[in-house]
VEXDREN-2710 file (C-alpha; in Angstrom, 1 decimal):
% VEXDREN-2710
k/r/px/py/pz
1/MET/20.3/-14.5/-15.2
2/HIS/22.4/-12.0/-17.3
3/SER/26.1/-12.2/-16.6
4/GLU/26.4/-8.6/-15.5
5/THR/23.4/-9.0/-13.2
6/GLU/25.0/-12.1/-11.6
7/ARG/28.3/-10.3/-11.1
8/ILE/26.6/-7.4/-9.2
9/PHE/24.4/-9.8/-7.3
10/ARG/27.4/-11.8/-6.0
11/VAL/29.0/-8.6/-4.7
12/LEU/25.8/-7.6/-2.9
13/GLU/25.4/-11.1/-1.6
14/SER/28.9/-11.0/0.0
15/TYR/27.9/-7.8/1.8
16/ASN/24.7/-9.4/3.1
17/ALA/26.6/-12.5/4.3
18/ASN/28.7/-10.3/6.6
19/LEU/25.7/-8.8/8.4
20/PRO/25.3/-9.9/12.0
21/ASP/22.9/-12.9/12.3
22/VAL/20.3/-10.7/14.2
23/GLN/20.1/-8.4/11.2
24/LYS/19.8/-11.1/8.5
25/PHE/16.2/-11.6/9.3
26/TRP/15.4/-7.9/8.8
27/ASN/17.6/-7.4/5.7
28/ASN/17.5/-9.6/2.7
29/LEU/18.7/-9.5/-1.0
30/PHE/16.2/-8.8/-3.7
31/LEU/16.5/-9.8/-7.4
32/TRP/14.1/-9.3/-10.3
33/ASN/15.2/-11.5/-13.2
34/SER/13.6/-10.0/-16.3
35/GLU/14.4/-13.1/-18.3
36/GLU/12.0/-15.1/-16.1
37/GLN/9.7/-12.5/-14.7
38/GLY/9.3/-10.0/-17.6
39/LYS/9.4/-6.3/-17.4
40/PHE/9.3/-4.8/-13.9
41/ASN/6.3/-2.8/-12.7
42/ILE/4.9/-2.0/-9.3
43/TRP/1.9/-4.4/-9.6
44/LYS/4.0/-7.3/-10.7
45/PHE/6.4/-6.5/-7.9
46/LEU/3.7/-6.6/-5.3
47/VAL/2.4/-9.9/-6.7
48/SER/5.8/-11.4/-6.8
49/GLU/6.5/-10.4/-3.1
50/GLY/3.2/-12.2/-2.1
51/PHE/1.4/-9.0/-1.1
52/VAL/-1.5/-9.6/-3.4
53/TYR/-2.8/-12.8/-1.9
54/SER/-6.3/-12.9/-3.4
55/THR/-8.0/-11.9/-6.6
56/VAL/-11.8/-11.6/-6.0
57/GLN/-14.3/-12.1/-8.8
58/SER/-16.0/-8.9/-10.1
59/THR/-19.2/-10.0/-8.5
60/LYS/-17.5/-9.4/-5.1
61/ILE/-17.5/-5.6/-5.2
62/ASP/-19.9/-5.7/-2.3
63/ARG/-17.3/-7.6/-0.3
64/ALA/-14.7/-4.8/-0.7
65/ILE/-17.1/-2.0/0.1
66/GLN/-18.5/-3.9/3.1
67/HIS/-14.9/-4.3/4.3
68/TRP/-14.4/-0.5/4.2
69/GLN/-17.6/0.0/6.0
70/ASP/-16.7/-2.6/8.7
71/ILE/-13.6/-0.6/9.6
72/GLU/-15.8/2.4/10.3
73/SER/-18.4/0.4/12.1
74/ARG/-15.8/-1.1/14.5
75/GLY/-13.7/2.0/14.8
76/THR/-10.5/-0.2/14.4
77/PRO/-8.5/-1.3/11.3
78/THR/-9.2/-5.0/12.1
79/ALA/-11.6/-7.2/14.0
80/GLN/-10.3/-8.0/17.5
81/VAL/-8.0/-10.9/17.8
82/LYS/-7.7/-12.9/21.0
83/ASP/-4.7/-11.9/23.1
84/CYS/-4.0/-9.1/20.5
85/GLU/-6.3/-6.2/21.4
86/TYR/-5.6/-2.9/19.8
87/ALA/-8.6/-0.7/20.7
88/PRO/-12.2/-1.3/21.9
89/TYR/-15.0/-1.2/19.4
90/TRP/-17.1/2.0/19.2
91/ARG/-19.8/0.5/21.3
92/GLU/-17.3/0.0/24.2
93/ARG/-16.0/3.6/24.1
94/LYS/-17.2/6.9/25.5
95/ASP/-16.0/8.8/22.5
96/ARG/-17.8/6.6/20.0
97/VAL/-19.3/7.8/16.8
98/PRO/-23.1/8.0/17.1
99/SER/-25.0/5.1/15.6
100/TYR/-27.1/7.4/13.4
101/VAL/-23.9/8.7/11.8
102/LEU/-22.8/5.1/11.0
103/GLU/-26.2/4.3/9.6
104/GLN/-26.0/7.4/7.3
105/ARG/-22.6/6.3/6.1
106/ALA/-23.8/2.8/5.5
107/ASN/-26.5/4.2/3.2
108/VAL/-23.8/6.1/1.3
109/TYR/-21.7/3.0/0.9
110/GLN/-24.7/1.2/-0.5
111/ALA/-25.1/4.0/-3.0
112/LEU/-21.4/3.7/-3.9
113/ALA/-21.7/-0.1/-4.4
114/TYR/-24.7/0.3/-6.7
115/PHE/-23.1/3.1/-8.7
116/VAL/-19.8/1.3/-9.2
117/LYS/-21.5/-2.0/-10.3
118/GLN/-23.7/-0.2/-12.7
119/ASN/-21.0/2.0/-14.3
120/LEU/-17.6/0.4/-14.1
121/GLN/-16.6/-1.8/-17.0
122/ASN/-14.5/-4.9/-16.5
123/PRO/-14.4/-4.5/-12.7
124/GLU/-11.7/-6.2/-10.7
125/VAL/-11.3/-6.5/-6.9
126/TYR/-8.0/-7.3/-5.2
127/VAL/-6.9/-7.9/-1.6
128/LEU/-3.5/-6.8/-0.4
129/TYR/-2.1/-8.4/2.8
130/ASP/1.2/-9.0/4.5
131/THR/1.2/-12.8/4.7
132/SER/4.4/-12.9/6.8
133/TYR/2.8/-11.1/9.8
134/THR/0.0/-13.1/11.3
135/ASP/-0.9/-11.5/14.7
136/TYR/-3.8/-9.7/13.1
137/ASN/-5.7/-9.8/9.8
138/PHE/-5.1/-6.4/8.2
139/GLU/-6.3/-6.3/4.6
140/VAL/-6.5/-3.6/2.0
141/TYR/-9.3/-4.1/-0.6
142/ILE/-9.0/-2.2/-3.9
143/ILE/-11.5/-1.9/-6.7
144/LEU/-10.5/-1.4/-10.4
145/GLY/-12.6/-0.8/-13.4
146/GLN/-12.7/0.9/-16.8
147/THR/-14.8/3.7/-18.1
148/LEU/-16.5/3.7/-21.6
149/ASP/-13.4/5.7/-22.7
150/ARG/-11.2/2.7/-21.6
151/ASP/-9.5/4.7/-18.9
152/TRP/-9.0/3.0/-15.5
153/LEU/-10.3/4.0/-12.1
154/CYS/-9.0/2.8/-8.8
155/LEU/-10.9/3.0/-5.5
156/ILE/-8.8/2.4/-2.4
157/PRO/-9.0/3.3/1.3
158/THR/-6.4/5.2/3.3
159/VAL/-3.9/2.9/5.1
160/PRO/-2.6/3.5/8.6
161/VAL/1.2/3.7/8.9
162/GLN/2.3/2.8/12.4
163/VAL/5.7/1.5/11.4
164/GLU/8.6/4.0/11.8
165/PHE/10.6/3.8/8.6
166/GLN/13.9/5.6/8.7
167/ASP/12.8/7.8/5.8
168/THR/9.4/8.9/7.1
169/GLY/9.6/12.0/5.0
170/SER/9.0/9.9/1.9
171/LEU/5.5/9.1/3.1
172/ASP/4.4/12.7/2.8
173/VAL/2.2/12.9/-0.3
174/ASN/0.0/15.4/-2.2
175/VAL/-3.2/13.5/-2.0
176/GLU/-5.1/16.2/-4.0
177/ALA/-2.7/16.0/-6.9
178/LEU/-2.7/12.2/-6.9
179/THR/-6.5/11.9/-6.9
180/SER/-7.2/14.5/-9.6
181/CYS/-8.7/13.3/-12.9
182/LYS/-5.9/12.3/-15.2
183/SER/-8.1/12.0/-18.3
184/LYS/-9.5/14.5/-20.8
185/ASN/-12.1/12.0/-22.0
186/SER/-15.6/13.2/-21.2
187/ASN/-17.0/9.9/-20.0
188/THR/-14.1/9.4/-17.6
189/GLN/-14.4/12.9/-16.2
190/ASP/-18.2/12.5/-15.7
191/LEU/-17.8/9.1/-14.0
192/PHE/-14.9/10.4/-11.8
193/GLU/-16.9/13.4/-10.7
194/LYS/-20.0/11.4/-9.8
195/ILE/-18.0/8.9/-7.8
196/ASN/-16.3/11.7/-5.9
197/LYS/-19.6/13.3/-5.2
198/ILE/-20.6/10.1/-3.4
199/LEU/-17.2/9.9/-1.6
200/ALA/-17.6/13.6/-0.5
201/ARG/-20.6/12.4/1.6
202/LEU/-18.1/10.1/3.5
203/GLU/-16.1/12.7/5.4
204/PRO/-12.8/11.3/6.9
205/ILE/-13.5/9.4/10.1
206/ILE/-11.1/8.9/12.9
207/ILE/-10.1/5.2/13.4
208/TYR/-8.1/3.9/16.4
209/GLY/-5.1/1.7/16.1
210/TYR/-3.1/0.6/19.2
211/TYR/-3.6/3.2/21.9
212/TYR/-2.9/1.4/25.2
213/GLY/0.3/2.4/27.0
214/GLY/-0.2/6.0/26.0
215/TYR/0.1/5.5/22.2
216/ASN/-3.4/6.8/21.4
217/TYR/-2.7/6.1/17.7
218/THR/-5.4/7.2/15.2
219/TYR/-5.7/7.7/11.5
220/LYS/-8.2/9.3/9.1
221/HIS/-10.1/6.6/7.2
222/ARG/-11.5/7.7/3.8
223/ILE/-12.0/6.3/0.3
224/LEU/-10.0/7.7/-2.6
225/CYS/-10.3/7.5/-6.3
226/THR/-7.5/7.7/-8.9
227/THR/-7.6/7.6/-12.7
228/SER/-5.2/6.9/-15.5
229/SER/-5.3/5.6/-19.1
230/ASN/-2.9/2.9/-17.8
231/GLN/-4.1/0.2/-15.3
232/ILE/-0.8/-0.1/-13.5
233/LYS/-0.5/3.7/-13.2
234/ALA/-4.0/4.0/-11.7
235/ILE/-3.1/1.4/-9.1
236/LYS/0.3/3.2/-8.4
237/LEU/-1.5/6.5/-7.9
238/GLY/-4.0/4.9/-5.6
239/LEU/-1.3/3.2/-3.5
240/LYS/0.6/6.4/-3.1
241/ALA/-2.5/8.5/-2.2
242/SER/-3.6/5.9/0.4
243/GLY/-0.2/6.1/2.3
244/MET/0.5/2.5/1.6
245/PHE/3.3/3.0/-1.0
246/ALA/6.0/5.7/-1.4
247/VAL/9.0/6.3/-3.5
248/ASP/12.2/8.1/-2.5
249/LYS/14.6/8.4/-5.5
250/SER/17.7/8.0/-3.4
251/LEU/19.4/5.5/-1.2
252/SER/20.4/7.9/1.5
253/GLU/19.0/5.7/4.3
254/MET/21.2/2.8/3.5
255/ILE/24.0/4.5/5.5
256/SER/22.3/3.5/8.7
257/TYR/23.3/-0.1/8.0
258/PRO/26.8/-1.6/8.4
259/LYS/29.0/-0.5/5.5
260/GLY/25.8/1.1/4.1
261/GLU/27.6/4.1/2.5
262/GLN/30.0/1.7/0.7
263/VAL/27.2/-0.4/-0.7
264/ARG/25.1/2.7/-1.6
265/GLN/28.0/4.0/-3.7
266/LEU/28.5/0.6/-5.3
267/MET/24.8/0.4/-6.3
268/GLN/24.8/4.0/-7.7
269/GLU/27.9/3.2/-9.7
270/THR/26.7/-0.1/-11.1
271/LEU/22.9/0.3/-11.3
272/GLU/20.5/2.8/-12.8
273/GLY/17.5/4.5/-11.4
274/CYS/18.4/3.8/-7.7
275/ARG/15.5/4.4/-5.3
276/ARG/13.8/3.3/-2.2
277/TYR/10.2/1.9/-2.2
278/THR/8.4/1.8/1.1
279/ILE/5.3/-0.4/1.6
280/SER/3.1/-0.2/4.8
281/PHE/0.6/-2.7/6.2
282/TRP/-0.4/-0.7/9.3
283/GLU/2.0/-2.3/11.9
284/SER/4.3/-4.0/9.4
285/GLY/6.2/-2.5/6.5
286/TYR/9.0/-3.0/4.1
287/ALA/11.7/-0.8/2.4
288/TYR/13.3/-1.9/-0.8
289/ASP/16.6/-0.2/-1.9
290/LEU/16.8/-1.0/-5.6
291/GLY/18.3/-0.2/-8.9
292/TYR/18.2/-1.8/-12.3
293/THR/20.7/-3.0/-14.9
294/GLN/20.7/-2.1/-18.7
295/THR/19.1/-5.5/-19.3
296/GLY/16.1/-4.6/-17.1
297/ASP/17.0/-6.7/-14.0
298/TRP/16.4/-5.1/-10.6
299/LEU/18.7/-5.7/-7.7
300/GLY/19.1/-4.5/-4.1
301/PHE/17.9/-5.1/-0.6
302/LYS/14.7/-5.7/1.2
303/HIS/14.3/-4.4/4.8
304/ARG/11.5/-5.4/7.2
305/PHE/10.0/-3.1/9.8
306/TRP/7.5/-4.1/12.5
307/CYS/6.0/-1.8/15.2
308/GLU/7.0/-2.9/18.7
309/TYR/5.1/-1.5/21.6
310/ASN/6.8/-0.8/24.9
311/PRO/4.1/0.4/27.3
END
């Protein structure tokens, strides 16, 4: 670890050590050591935090698309778990989506799977998951691939955000801008347009989360496509558009913690590019208040958020 990084880290560590025990579980230190971990980027960050728990072979594109379709077929983000029921399946509800609609959508998903497998180069499938929260099995499948122009496309579903971050305003995104074609290359534009024509046949569908006790929580499930000449940027655009990831280039919310204003000022004086990253996995989520040193190390705090129901 670089000496300057260690100095700042020890100061932040002393702050965290003075937190009440009940808050230490929810608030932890974060360190990215560039000497050992290389240059920081969003994808490496997600992998290092254990959120990318599975890399699926390219032949498993069908698995990803089937997972998206299963969410719609059930009408819930996950399969029911014993003693952890969030919402009845469509077949058990009066306001269910007609079976013929689900059949039509299944045909569109089959067309999407066939088109993607035929046209995407070097396809990759990843599964994102919060391994620290095990009451349910909420997963996010994403599909990556290249065009003949070597640009990258990312296909990703919208993600329900039921955790109440302090800075909920940072989750407001311009989906249309994020999902516009970022390439001037003709093959990329053609492939992007054809994929979006298929996706346009899958209008957003209302999916229930937890609605007992008067919550009645829903979100609009849809599949989005983002593009970039850079693989990591294509993923980042997709994560932002899905609602799963957001960036707030300030540390204003730190003041809600003990001595938060003091620590915020310290970080802004000693670190560059201070910002808050928020990551959502439906009912669990994380906020990272971070900044980086001149040597490329990233320092700050990791905060956990879980949705607690009180019917």
